[in-house]
N, C-alpha and C positions, 0 to 999 in steps of 0.2 A: 361530067355528070354533076348536077347541082347538089349541094349539101342537103337540102330538104329531101330530095329524091333518095339519096343514099340513106338518110335517116329513116325514111319510111320503109325502105327495103330492110334495113337493120331491124326495126321494130317488128315487122311482119315475119322475118326469118326467126327472130327470137320467139315470137308467139307460136308459130307453127312448127318450129324446129325442123324446117324443111325449106330449101331454096325454091323448089318447084311449086310447092303449095303457096309460098309467099308471093311468088311472081304471078301465079294465077289469081290470087286474091286482089292483087293490084292491077290486074288486067294488062300485064306486060309480058313480053317474051321472056323465057327463062334466061336467054343470053343477056338481056338487059339487066335482069335481077342478079345474074352472076357477076356482072361488072361492079355493081354496087356492093355485093357481098365481098368481093375481093378487096375492096377498100377497107372494109371492117376487119377482114381476116388478117390483113397486114398490120393492123394496130393491135393485134392480139386480143381483140374484144370477143372473138368467137373462134371456134375451130370445128372442122368437119371430121366425122368418123367415116372414113372411106368405105369400110365394110358394110355400114348400115345406111350411109348417106344422110345420117342424122346430124344436125347442127346443134352444138351446145355452146352456151355462153361461159366465158371465163368469169372470174370474180369482177374484173374490170368491166367486162361486157354487161354483166348483171347490174352493176352500179349505174352505168350509162343508160341502160334500158329503163331502169326505175326513174331516172331523172327526165328522160325525154318522152316517155310514153304518154303521160297526161297532156303536156303542152301540144304534142302532135295531134292527139285525139281532139282537143279543143279547136285547133286550126282546121281540121277536117270538117268538124261540125259547122264552123263559120263559113267555110268554103261552100258547103251545101246549101246555105241559106240564100 
């Protein structure tokens, strides 16, 4: 999976705090989103709460989210032009 794709998945999961909502917002199957999420979960950037299915960011994940959110949003705006 491309780094840009996994970054988009990460940003959307962080915003929605939900893997399924993030995948739907990106127009991809949940299984594809889950693959990208697993990449981030292995880096300890985020963690799942199994009993609520809610995803939360660790301090490391919050820092990365703050760094990549704006550039990815600008890229998306340029792509739509």
